[in-house]
DSSP file (Angstrom, degrees, kcal/mol; ACC not computed):
  #  RESIDUE AA STRUCTURE BP1 BP2  ACC     N-H-->O    O-->H-N    N-H-->O    O-->H-N    TCO  KAPPA ALPHA  PHI   PSI    X-CA   Y-CA   Z-CA
    1    1 A X              0   0    0      0, 0.0     2,-0.1     0, 0.0     0, 0.0   0.000 360.0 360.0 360.0 127.7    0.0    0.0    0.0
    2    2 A X        -     0   0    0      1,-0.0    84,-1.6     2,-0.0    85,-0.3  -0.432 360.0-153.2 -73.2 146.2    1.4    3.4   -1.0
    3    3 A X  B >>  -A   85   0A   0     82,-0.2     3,-1.4    -2,-0.1     4,-0.6  -0.707  31.3-101.7-114.2 167.6    1.8    6.0    1.6
    4    4 A X  H >> S+     0   0    0     80,-2.9     4,-2.5    77,-0.3     3,-1.6   0.890 120.1  59.9 -54.3 -42.8    1.8    9.8    1.4
    5    5 A X  H 34 S+     0   0    0     77,-2.4    -1,-0.3     1,-0.3    78,-0.1   0.734  98.9  59.1 -61.7 -22.0    5.6    9.9    1.6
    6    6 A X  H <4 S+     0   0    0     -3,-1.4    -1,-0.3    76,-0.3    -2,-0.2   0.682 118.9  26.3 -78.8 -18.1    5.8    7.8   -1.6
    7    7 A X  H << S+     0   0    0     -3,-1.6    -2,-0.2    -4,-0.6    -1,-0.1   0.644  94.0 108.0-118.1 -24.6    3.9   10.4   -3.7
    8    8 A X     <  -     0   0    0     -4,-2.5     2,-0.3    -5,-0.2   105,-0.2  -0.113  65.7-123.3 -61.6 153.6    4.5   13.8   -2.0
    9    9 A X  B     -B  112   0B   0    103,-2.8   103,-1.9     1,-0.1     3,-0.1  -0.748  16.6-161.2 -90.5 147.7    6.7   16.4   -3.5
   10   10 A X  S    S+     0   0    0     -2,-0.3     2,-1.4   101,-0.2    -1,-0.1   0.568  70.1  83.7-108.9 -11.2    9.5   17.6   -1.2
   11   11 A X        +     0   0    0    101,-0.1     2,-0.3     2,-0.0    -1,-0.2  -0.525  62.9 173.9 -93.4  70.4   10.5   20.9   -2.7
   12   12 A X        -     0   0    0     -2,-1.4     2,-0.4    98,-0.1    24,-0.1  -0.611  22.3-143.1 -83.0 132.7    7.9   22.9   -0.9
   13   13 A X        -     0   0    0     -2,-0.3    24,-2.1    22,-0.3     2,-0.2  -0.798  19.6-165.5 -98.4 136.1    8.0   26.7   -1.4
   14   14 A X  E     -e   37   0C   0     -2,-0.4     2,-0.3    22,-0.2    24,-0.2  -0.716  10.3-166.2-119.1 167.8    7.1   28.9    1.6
   15   15 A X  E     -e   38   0C   0     22,-2.1    24,-3.1    -2,-0.2     2,-0.2  -0.982  25.6-112.4-149.4 150.9    6.3   32.5    2.2
   16   16 A X  E >   -e   39   0C   0     -2,-0.3     3,-1.8    22,-0.2    53,-0.3  -0.579  26.3-119.2 -85.7 150.0    6.0   34.7    5.3
   17   17 A X  T 3  S+     0   0    0     22,-2.1    53,-2.6     1,-0.3    54,-0.3   0.768 111.4  59.0 -57.3 -27.2    2.7   36.1    6.5
   18   18 A X  T 3  S+     0   0    0     51,-0.2    -1,-0.3    50,-0.1     2,-0.2   0.393  80.3 106.5 -87.6   3.2    4.0   39.6    6.1
   19   19 A X  S <  S-     0   0    0     -3,-1.8    50,-2.9     1,-0.1    51,-0.2  -0.591  77.3-108.6 -82.2 143.0    4.8   39.4    2.4
   20   20 A X  B  >  -H   68   0D   0     -2,-0.2     4,-2.2    48,-0.2    48,-0.3  -0.337  21.8-119.9 -67.5 152.7    2.5   41.2    0.0
   21   21 A X  H  > S+     0   0    0     46,-2.8     4,-2.9    43,-0.6     5,-0.2   0.872 114.0  58.7 -60.7 -36.7    0.2   39.1   -2.2
   22   22 A X  H  > S+     0   0    0     42,-2.3     4,-2.3    45,-0.3    -1,-0.2   0.941 108.0  43.9 -58.7 -48.1    1.9   40.6   -5.2
   23   23 A X  H  > S+     0   0    0     41,-0.3     4,-2.0     2,-0.2    -1,-0.2   0.879 113.2  52.4 -66.1 -36.6    5.3   39.3   -4.1
   24   24 A X  H  X S+     0   0    0     -4,-2.2     4,-2.4     2,-0.2    -2,-0.2   0.918 109.8  48.3 -64.1 -43.2    3.8   35.9   -3.2
   25   25 A X  H  X S+     0   0    0     -4,-2.9     4,-2.9     1,-0.2     5,-0.2   0.892 108.5  54.3 -65.0 -39.3    2.2   35.6   -6.6
   26   26 A X  H  X S+     0   0    0     -4,-2.3     4,-2.5    -5,-0.2    -1,-0.2   0.909 109.4  48.3 -59.8 -40.9    5.5   36.5   -8.3
   27   27 A X  H  X S+     0   0    0     -4,-2.0     4,-2.0     2,-0.2    -2,-0.2   0.910 111.3  49.8 -65.4 -42.5    7.1   33.7   -6.3
   28   28 A X  H  X>S+     0   0    0     -4,-2.4     5,-2.2     1,-0.2     4,-0.9   0.925 113.4  46.4 -61.5 -44.2    4.3   31.3   -7.4
   29   29 A X  H  <5S+     0   0    0     -4,-2.9     3,-0.5     1,-0.2    -2,-0.2   0.908 111.0  51.5 -65.3 -42.2    4.7   32.3  -11.0
   30   30 A X  H  <5S+     0   0    0     -4,-2.5    -1,-0.2     1,-0.2    -2,-0.2   0.854 117.5  39.2 -63.6 -34.4    8.5   32.0  -10.9
   31   31 A X  H  <5S-     0   0    0     -4,-2.0    -1,-0.2    -5,-0.2    -2,-0.2   0.525 106.4-128.6 -91.6  -7.0    8.3   28.5   -9.4
   32   32 A X  T  <5 +     0   0    0     -4,-0.9     2,-0.3    -3,-0.5    -3,-0.2   0.940  63.1 133.1  55.9  51.8    5.3   27.5  -11.7
   33   33 A X      < -     0   0    0     -5,-2.2    -1,-0.2    -6,-0.1    -2,-0.1  -0.854  58.9-138.2-129.0 163.9    3.3   26.3   -8.6
   34   34 A X  S    S+     0   0    0     -2,-0.3    16,-1.7    -3,-0.1     2,-0.3   0.388  79.1  26.1-105.5   1.8   -0.2   26.9   -7.4
   35   35 A X  E     - F   0  49C   0     14,-0.2     2,-0.4    -7,-0.1   -22,-0.3  -0.995  54.5-150.9-159.3 160.9    0.3   27.4   -3.7
   36   36 A X  E     - F   0  48C   0     12,-2.3    12,-2.9    -2,-0.3     2,-0.5  -0.996  24.9-125.1-132.3 139.2    2.7   28.5   -1.0
   37   37 A X  E     -eF  14  47C   0    -24,-2.1   -22,-2.1    -2,-0.4     2,-0.5  -0.737  32.3-134.9 -81.5 131.2    2.9   27.3    2.6
   38   38 A X  E     -eF  15  46C   0      8,-2.7     7,-3.6    -2,-0.5     8,-1.3  -0.755  18.9-161.9 -96.8 130.7    2.7   30.3    4.8
   39   39 A X  E     -eF  16  44C   0    -24,-3.1   -22,-2.1    -2,-0.5     2,-0.4  -0.854  10.1-169.6-111.4 145.2    5.0   30.7    7.8
   40   40 A X  E >  S- F   0  43C   0      3,-3.2     3,-1.6    -2,-0.4   -24,-0.0  -0.964  82.2 -16.3-133.0 117.1    4.7   32.9   10.8
   41   41 A X  T 3  S-     0   0    0     -2,-0.4     3,-0.1     1,-0.3    -1,-0.1   0.873 130.1 -53.1  54.6  39.9    7.8   33.2   13.0
   42   42 A X  T 3  S+     0   0    0      1,-0.2     2,-0.4     0, 0.0    -1,-0.3   0.407 119.5 103.8  81.9  -2.1    9.2   30.1   11.3
   43   43 A X  E <  S-F   40   0C   0     -3,-1.6    -3,-3.2    65,-0.0    -1,-0.2  -0.878  80.7-101.5-113.7 145.9    6.1   27.9   11.9
   44   44 A X  E     +F   39   0C   0     -2,-0.4    -5,-0.3    -5,-0.2    33,-0.1  -0.433  42.8 167.2 -68.2 135.8    3.5   27.0    9.3
   45   45 A X  E     -     0   0C   0     -7,-3.6     2,-0.3     1,-0.4    32,-0.2   0.558  56.4 -39.5-124.2 -19.6    0.4   29.1    9.7
   46   46 A X  E     -F   38   0C   0     -8,-1.3    -8,-2.7    30,-0.1     2,-0.4  -0.963  56.7 -93.2 178.3-167.1   -1.6   28.5    6.6
   47   47 A X  E     -FG  37  74C   0     27,-1.9    27,-3.1    -2,-0.3     2,-0.6  -0.999  18.5-149.4-138.7 138.7   -1.6   28.0    2.8
   48   48 A X  E     -F   36   0C   0    -12,-2.9   -12,-2.3    -2,-0.4     2,-0.2  -0.950  25.0-179.8-109.3 119.5   -1.9   30.5    0.0
   49   49 A X  E  >  -F   35   0C   0     -2,-0.6     4,-1.9   -14,-0.2   -14,-0.2  -0.710  43.9-108.7-113.9 165.8   -3.5   29.1   -3.1
   50   50 A X  H  > S+     0   0    0    -16,-1.7     4,-2.5    -2,-0.2     5,-0.2   0.901 121.9  56.3 -56.5 -40.5   -4.4   30.5   -6.5
   51   51 A X  H  > S+     0   0    0    -17,-0.2     4,-2.9     1,-0.2     5,-0.3   0.887 103.3  53.8 -60.7 -40.5   -8.0   30.2   -5.4
   52   52 A X  H  > S+     0   0    0      1,-0.2     4,-2.5     2,-0.2     5,-0.4   0.923 110.3  47.1 -59.2 -44.5   -7.3   32.4   -2.3
   53   53 A X  H  X>S+     0   0    0     -4,-1.9     5,-2.6     1,-0.2     4,-1.4   0.920 114.9  46.1 -65.2 -43.5   -5.8   35.1   -4.5
   54   54 A X  I  <>S+     0   0    0     -4,-2.5     5,-2.7     3,-0.2    -2,-0.2   0.933 122.0  33.8 -65.8 -46.3   -8.7   35.0   -7.0
   55   55 A X  I  <5S+     0   0    0     -4,-2.9    -2,-0.2    -5,-0.2    -3,-0.2   0.822 127.4  34.8 -82.6 -31.1  -11.5   35.0   -4.4
   56   56 A X  I  <5S+     0   0    0     -4,-2.5    -3,-0.2    -5,-0.3    -2,-0.2   0.566 133.8  15.4-104.3  -9.3  -10.1   37.1   -1.7
   57   57 A X  I  <>S+     0   0    0     -4,-1.4     5,-2.5    -5,-0.4     3,-0.2   0.635 127.0  38.3-124.6 -62.2   -8.0   39.7   -3.6
   58   58 A X  I > <S+     0   0    0     -5,-2.6     3,-1.9     1,-0.2    -3,-0.2   0.941 116.7  49.2 -63.1 -50.4   -8.9   39.8   -7.3
   59   59 A X  T 3 <S+     0   0    0     -5,-2.7    -1,-0.2    -6,-0.3    -4,-0.1   0.775 114.7  46.6 -62.8 -25.6  -12.6   39.3   -7.0
   60   60 A X  T 3 5S-     0   0    0     -3,-0.2    -1,-0.3    -6,-0.2    -2,-0.2   0.339 110.2-124.2 -97.0   5.7  -12.8   42.1   -4.4
   61   61 A X  T < 5 +     0   0    0     -3,-1.9    -3,-0.2    -4,-0.2     2,-0.2   0.851  52.4 163.2  54.4  39.8  -10.6   44.4   -6.5
   62   62 A X      < -     0   0    0     -5,-2.5     2,-0.7     1,-0.1    -1,-0.2  -0.561  47.5-105.8 -85.2 153.7   -8.0   44.7   -3.6
   63   63 A X    >>  -     0   0    0     -2,-0.2     3,-1.9     1,-0.2     4,-0.9  -0.707  24.1-153.6 -80.3 112.4   -4.5   46.1   -4.3
   64   64 A X  T 34 S+     0   0    0     -2,-0.7   -42,-2.3     1,-0.3   -43,-0.6   0.669  93.6  60.3 -64.7 -15.0   -2.2   43.0   -4.1
   65   65 A X  T 34 S+     0   0    0    -44,-0.2    -1,-0.3     1,-0.2   -45,-0.1   0.694 110.9  39.7 -81.1 -18.4    0.7   45.3   -3.1
   66   66 A X  T <4 S+     0   0    0     -3,-1.9     2,-0.4   -46,-0.1    -2,-0.2   0.442 101.0  81.2-110.3  -3.0   -1.2   46.4    0.0
   67   67 A X  S  < S-     0   0    0     -4,-0.9   -46,-2.8    -5,-0.1   -45,-0.3  -0.881  71.3-143.2-104.8 136.0   -2.8   43.1    1.0
   68   68 A X  B >>  -H   20   0D   0     -2,-0.4     3,-2.1   -48,-0.3     4,-0.8  -0.725  20.0-118.2-103.6 150.9   -0.6   40.7    2.9
   69   69 A X  H >> S+     0   0    0    -50,-2.9     4,-1.7    -2,-0.3     3,-1.2   0.865 112.7  60.2 -50.0 -44.0   -0.5   36.9    2.7
   70   70 A X  H 34 S+     0   0    0    -53,-2.6    -1,-0.3     1,-0.3   -52,-0.1   0.718 101.0  56.0 -60.6 -21.4   -1.5   36.5    6.3
   71   71 A X  H <4 S+     0   0    0     -3,-2.1    -1,-0.3   -54,-0.3    -2,-0.2   0.740 120.1  25.6 -81.9 -24.2   -4.8   38.4    5.6
   72   72 A X  H << S+     0   0    0     -3,-1.2    -2,-0.2    -4,-0.8    -1,-0.1   0.423  90.0 116.4-123.5  -0.9   -6.0   36.1    2.7
   73   73 A X  S  < S-     0   0    0     -4,-1.7     2,-0.4    -5,-0.2   -25,-0.2  -0.245  70.1-106.6 -67.3 158.5   -4.4   32.7    3.4
   74   74 A X  B     -G   47   0C   0    -27,-3.1   -27,-1.9     2,-0.0     2,-0.3  -0.751  50.6-143.2 -85.1 132.3   -6.5   29.6    4.1
   75   75 A X        +     0   0    0     -2,-0.4     2,-0.2   -29,-0.2   -29,-0.1  -0.971  64.1  41.7-153.5 158.7   -6.3   28.6    7.7
   76   76 A X  S    S-     0   0    0     -2,-0.3     2,-0.4   -31,-0.2   -30,-0.1   0.609  85.8-123.7 -69.4 158.4   -6.2   26.6    9.9
   77   77 A X        -     0   0    0    -32,-0.2     2,-0.6    -2,-0.2    -2,-0.1  -0.561  14.7-145.5 -76.1 127.0   -3.8   24.4    7.9
   78   78 A X        -     0   0    0     -2,-0.4    24,-0.8    22,-0.2     2,-0.3  -0.847  28.4-178.3 -91.5 124.8   -5.0   20.8    7.3
   79   79 A X  E     -c  102   0B   0     -2,-0.6     2,-0.3    22,-0.2    24,-0.2  -0.769  17.6-149.7-124.4 166.3   -2.0   18.6    7.3
   80   80 A X  E     -c  103   0B   0     22,-2.2    24,-2.2    -2,-0.3     2,-0.2  -0.973  21.8-115.5-135.7 149.8   -1.2   14.9    6.8
   81   81 A X    >   -     0   0    0     -2,-0.3     3,-1.6    22,-0.2   -77,-0.3  -0.595  24.4-125.9 -80.9 143.5    1.5   12.6    8.2
   82   82 A X  T 3  S+     0   0    0     22,-0.3   -77,-2.4     1,-0.3   -76,-0.3   0.751 110.1  57.0 -63.3 -22.1    4.0   11.1    5.7
   83   83 A X  T 3  S+     0   0    0    -79,-0.2    -1,-0.3   -80,-0.1    22,-0.0   0.525  82.4 112.3 -86.2  -5.9    3.1    7.6    7.0
   84   84 A X  S <  S-     0   0    0     -3,-1.6   -80,-2.9     1,-0.1   -79,-0.3  -0.313  74.1-109.7 -65.4 149.7   -0.6    8.0    6.2
   85   85 A X  B  >  -A    3   0A   0    -82,-0.2     4,-2.0     1,-0.1   -82,-0.2  -0.389  22.4-116.2 -74.0 158.6   -2.1    5.9    3.4
   86   86 A X  H  > S+     0   0    0    -84,-1.6     4,-2.4     1,-0.2     5,-0.2   0.864 117.8  57.6 -62.4 -34.7   -3.1    7.5    0.2
   87   87 A X  H  > S+     0   0    0    -85,-0.3     4,-2.4     1,-0.2    -1,-0.2   0.924 106.3  47.7 -61.2 -44.6   -6.7    6.5    1.0
   88   88 A X  H  > S+     0   0    0      1,-0.2     4,-2.4     2,-0.2    -1,-0.2   0.881 110.4  52.5 -64.7 -37.4   -6.6    8.3    4.3
   89   89 A X  H  X S+     0   0    0     -4,-2.0     4,-2.5     2,-0.2    -2,-0.2   0.917 109.5  48.8 -63.7 -43.2   -5.1   11.4    2.5
   90   90 A X  H  X S+     0   0    0     -4,-2.4     4,-2.5     2,-0.2     5,-0.2   0.933 111.1  50.0 -62.1 -46.3   -8.0   11.4    0.0
   91   91 A X  H  X S+     0   0    0     -4,-2.4     4,-2.8     1,-0.2    -1,-0.2   0.917 111.3  49.2 -58.5 -43.8  -10.6   11.0    2.8
   92   92 A X  H  X S+     0   0    0     -4,-2.4     4,-2.5     2,-0.2    -1,-0.2   0.911 110.3  50.6 -63.4 -43.1   -9.0   13.9    4.6
   93   93 A X  H  X>S+     0   0    0     -4,-2.5     5,-2.2     1,-0.2     4,-1.0   0.923 114.2  44.0 -60.2 -44.6   -9.0   16.1    1.5
   94   94 A X  H  <5S+     0   0    0     -4,-2.5    -2,-0.2     3,-0.2    -1,-0.2   0.902 113.7  49.9 -70.2 -40.0  -12.6   15.4    0.8
   95   95 A X  H  <5S+     0   0    0     -4,-2.8    -2,-0.2    -5,-0.2    -1,-0.2   0.912 120.5  35.8 -62.1 -42.7  -13.7   15.9    4.4
   96   96 A X  H  <5S-     0   0    0     -4,-2.5    -1,-0.2    -5,-0.2    -2,-0.2   0.506 107.7-125.9 -91.3  -5.7  -11.9   19.2    4.7
   97   97 A X  T  <5 +     0   0    0     -4,-1.0     2,-0.3     1,-0.2    -3,-0.2   0.915  64.3 130.1  62.0  46.6  -12.7   20.2    1.1
   98   98 A X      < -     0   0    0     -5,-2.2    -1,-0.2    -6,-0.2    -2,-0.1  -0.913  51.0-156.8-128.1 156.0   -9.1   20.8    0.1
   99   99 A X  S    S+     0   0    0     -2,-0.3    16,-2.3     1,-0.1     2,-0.4   0.516  79.2  54.8-105.2 -10.0   -6.9   19.7   -2.9
  100  100 A X  E     - D   0 114B   0     14,-0.2     2,-0.4    15,-0.1    14,-0.2  -0.982  58.4-171.6-132.5 136.6   -3.6   20.2   -1.2
  101  101 A X  E     - D   0 113B   0     12,-3.1    12,-2.5    -2,-0.4     2,-0.2  -0.977  19.4-138.0-128.3 119.7   -2.1   18.8    2.0
  102  102 A X  E     -cD  79 112B   0    -24,-0.8   -22,-2.2    -2,-0.4     2,-0.6  -0.521  24.5-129.6 -66.6 142.3    1.2   19.8    3.6
  103  103 A X  E     -cD  80 111B   0      8,-2.9     7,-3.2   -24,-0.2     8,-1.3  -0.873  32.9-179.7-101.1 118.1    3.0   16.8    4.9
  104  104 A X  E     + D   0 109B   0    -24,-2.2     2,-0.4    -2,-0.6   -22,-0.3  -0.945  15.0 177.5-124.9 137.0    4.1   17.3    8.5
  105  105 A X  E >  S- D   0 108B   0      3,-2.1     3,-1.9    -2,-0.4    -2,-0.0  -0.974  78.3 -13.6-138.1 124.4    6.0   15.1   10.9
  106  106 A X  T 3  S-     0   0    0     -2,-0.4     3,-0.1     1,-0.3    -1,-0.1   0.894 128.6 -54.9  51.1  45.5    7.0   16.3   14.4
  107  107 A X  T 3  S+     0   0    0      1,-0.2     2,-0.5   -64,-0.0    -1,-0.3   0.584 112.1 124.4  66.3  13.0    6.2   19.9   13.4
  108  108 A X  E <   - D   0 105B   0     -3,-1.9    -3,-2.1   -65,-0.1     2,-0.7  -0.896  63.4-129.3-106.0 131.4    8.5   19.7   10.4
  109  109 A X  E     + D   0 104B   0     -2,-0.5    -5,-0.2    -5,-0.2   -97,-0.1  -0.687  35.8 165.6 -78.0 114.5    7.3   20.5    6.9
  110  110 A X  E     -     0   0B   0     -7,-3.2     2,-0.3    -2,-0.7    -6,-0.2   0.701  54.1 -47.4-103.8 -25.6    8.4   17.5    4.8
  111  111 A X  E     - D   0 103B   0     -8,-1.3    -8,-2.9  -100,-0.1     2,-0.3  -0.954  48.8 -98.9-179.8-165.6    6.4   17.9    1.6
  112  112 A X  E     -BD   9 102B   0   -103,-1.9  -103,-2.8    -2,-0.3     2,-0.4  -0.992  21.6-166.3-147.0 139.1    3.1   18.5   -0.1
  113  113 A X  E     - D   0 101B   0    -12,-2.5   -12,-3.1    -2,-0.3     2,-0.3  -0.991   8.0-166.2-129.8 140.8    0.6   16.1   -1.6
  114  114 A X  E  >  - D   0 100B   0     -2,-0.4     4,-2.2   -14,-0.2   -14,-0.2  -0.823  35.8-114.1-122.4 161.5   -2.3   17.0   -3.9
  115  115 A X  H  > S+     0   0    0    -16,-2.3     4,-2.8    -2,-0.3     5,-0.2   0.884 120.3  54.1 -58.3 -38.5   -5.3   15.3   -5.2
  116  116 A X  H  > S+     0   0    0    -17,-0.3     4,-2.6     2,-0.2     5,-0.2   0.908 105.3  52.6 -63.8 -42.4   -3.8   15.5   -8.7
  117  117 A X  H  > S+     0   0    0      1,-0.2     4,-1.5     2,-0.2     5,-0.2   0.936 113.3  44.2 -56.3 -47.2   -0.6   13.8   -7.4
  118  118 A X  H  X S+     0   0    0     -4,-2.2     4,-1.6     1,-0.2     7,-0.2   0.939 115.4  46.1 -65.7 -48.2   -2.6   11.0   -6.0
  119  119 A X  H  < S+     0   0    0     -4,-2.8     7,-0.2     1,-0.2    -1,-0.2   0.862 118.3  41.8 -64.9 -36.5   -4.9   10.5   -9.0
  120  120 A X  H  < S+     0   0    0     -4,-2.6    -1,-0.2    -5,-0.2    -2,-0.2   0.678 113.9  51.1 -87.2 -16.6   -2.0   10.7  -11.6
  121  121 A X  H  < S+     0   0    0     -4,-1.5     2,-0.5     1,-0.2    -2,-0.2   0.850 112.4  35.6 -89.7 -36.7    0.5    8.6   -9.7
  122  122 A X    >X  -     0   0    0     -4,-1.6     3,-1.6    -5,-0.2     4,-0.6  -0.927  60.8-159.4-128.6 108.9   -1.4    5.4   -8.8
  123  123 A X  H >> S+     0   0    0     -2,-0.5     3,-1.0     1,-0.3     4,-0.7   0.822  92.9  59.9 -56.4 -34.5   -4.1    4.0  -11.2
  124  124 A X  H 3> S+     0   0    0      1,-0.2     4,-1.2     2,-0.2    -1,-0.3   0.762  96.6  62.4 -66.0 -23.5   -5.8    2.1   -8.5
  125  125 A X  H <> S+     0   0    0     -3,-1.6     4,-3.2    -7,-0.2    -1,-0.2   0.762  88.6  69.6 -73.7 -24.6   -6.5    5.3   -6.6
  126  126 A X  H <X S+     0   0    0     -3,-1.0     4,-2.2    -4,-0.6    -1,-0.2   0.936 102.1  43.9 -59.7 -47.1   -8.6    6.7   -9.4
  127  127 A X  H  X S+     0   0    0     -4,-0.7     4,-2.5     2,-0.2    -1,-0.2   0.916 114.6  50.2 -64.1 -43.4  -11.4    4.1   -8.7
  128  128 A X  H  X S+     0   0    0     -4,-1.2     4,-2.9     1,-0.2     5,-0.3   0.925 109.6  50.6 -61.0 -45.3  -11.1    4.7   -4.9
  129  129 A X  H  X S+     0   0    0     -4,-3.2     4,-2.4     1,-0.2    -1,-0.2   0.920 111.4  48.4 -59.8 -44.5  -11.3    8.5   -5.3
  130  130 A X  H  X S+     0   0    0     -4,-2.2     4,-1.0    -5,-0.2    -1,-0.2   0.936 114.2  45.8 -62.3 -46.7  -14.4    8.1   -7.5
  131  131 A X  H >< S+     0   0    0     -4,-2.5     3,-0.5     1,-0.2     4,-0.3   0.933 117.1  42.7 -62.9 -47.0  -16.1    5.8   -5.0
  132  132 A X  H >< S+     0   0    0     -4,-2.9     3,-1.6     1,-0.2     4,-0.2   0.836 106.3  61.9 -72.0 -32.3  -15.2    7.8   -1.9
  133  133 A X  H >< S+     0   0    0     -4,-2.4     3,-1.3    -5,-0.3     5,-0.3   0.774  92.0  67.0 -66.9 -23.9  -16.1   11.1   -3.5
  134  134 A X  T << S+     0   0    0     -4,-1.0    -1,-0.3    -3,-0.5    -2,-0.2   0.695  96.6  56.5 -67.2 -17.0  -19.7   10.0   -3.9
  135  135 A X  T <  S+     0   0    0     -3,-1.6     2,-0.3    -4,-0.3    -1,-0.2   0.487 105.2  59.5 -91.9  -4.2  -20.0   10.0   -0.1
  136  136 A X  S <  S-     0   0    0     -3,-1.3     2,-1.2    -4,-0.2   -41,-0.1  -0.851  87.6-111.5-124.1 156.7  -19.0   13.7    0.2
  137  137 A X        -     0   0    0     -2,-0.3     2,-0.5   -43,-0.1    -3,-0.1  -0.786  46.6-155.8 -83.7 100.5  -20.2   17.0   -1.0
  138  138 A X        -     0   0    0     -2,-1.2   -44,-0.1    -5,-0.3   -43,-0.0  -0.676  10.5-123.8 -89.4 124.7  -17.3   17.7   -3.3
  139  139 A X    >>  -     0   0    0     -2,-0.5     4,-2.6   -45,-0.1     3,-0.9  -0.279  26.3-112.6 -61.2 152.0  -16.5   21.3   -4.2
  140  140 A X  H 3> S+     0   0    0      1,-0.3     4,-2.1     2,-0.2     5,-0.1   0.852 115.8  58.2 -54.7 -39.1  -16.4   22.0   -8.0
  141  141 A X  H 3> S+     0   0    0      1,-0.2     4,-0.7     2,-0.2    -1,-0.3   0.825 112.2  40.1 -65.7 -30.9  -12.7   22.6   -7.9
  142  142 A X  H <> S+     0   0    0     -3,-0.9     4,-2.2     2,-0.2     3,-0.3   0.854 110.4  58.2 -82.6 -37.9  -12.0   19.1   -6.6
  143  143 A X  H  X S+     0   0    0     -4,-2.6     4,-3.2     1,-0.2     5,-0.2   0.857 100.1  58.9 -59.2 -35.1  -14.7   17.5   -8.8
  144  144 A X  H  X S+     0   0    0     -4,-2.1     4,-1.9     2,-0.2    -1,-0.2   0.905 106.4  47.4 -60.9 -41.1  -12.8   18.9  -11.8
  145  145 A X  H  X S+     0   0    0     -4,-0.7     4,-1.8    -3,-0.3    -2,-0.2   0.937 114.0  47.1 -64.4 -46.6   -9.7   17.0  -10.8
  146  146 A X  H  X S+     0   0    0     -4,-2.2     4,-2.0     1,-0.2    -2,-0.2   0.938 112.8  48.5 -61.0 -48.0  -11.7   13.8  -10.2
  147  147 A X  H  < S+     0   0    0     -4,-3.2    -1,-0.2     1,-0.2    -2,-0.2   0.835 108.3  55.5 -62.9 -33.2  -13.6   14.2  -13.5
  148  148 A X  H  < S+     0   0    0     -4,-1.9    -1,-0.2    -5,-0.2    -2,-0.2   0.909 116.9  34.1 -65.8 -42.3  -10.3   14.7  -15.4
  149  149 A X  H  < S+     0   0    0     -4,-1.8     2,-0.7     1,-0.1    -2,-0.2   0.671 110.3  68.1 -90.0 -17.7   -8.7   11.5  -14.2
  150  150 A X     <        0   0    0     -4,-2.0    -1,-0.1    -5,-0.2   -31,-0.0  -0.895 360.0 360.0-109.7 110.7  -11.9    9.4  -14.1
  151  151 A X              0   0    0     -2,-0.7    -1,-0.1    -3,-0.0    -4,-0.1   0.428 360.0 360.0 -90.3 360.0  -13.2    8.6  -17.5
């Protein structure tokens, strides 16, 4: 059985709560990634996703140079243990209605796993994701991932 540690990415990019959304977006674009783990005083405090920027900054016509990451990040942070099974990670994502889970062990950020990582890495997980997603009210943004991988 595959575990989170077998699929997670380990090169996680972080940002401080006091950084402007503009600078955070520049970092996301430079790294070609869709989220940043947000740190406050060296400890993880939340996650900033593309969706956060769109719904909490762009849609409200706020100035991204004057809005700080800590003001618009998603929190509290939902995390997963690297030893957790992929099935448990999927259940947690669906329960919490998130597509990305930081991987934490003993308060250390080890990686990040996404619904896309799970669906694209292990063919057997596609069927499991489809079956389990029928038991949850799945947000449209997660349903798109499921529909893409499940034909």
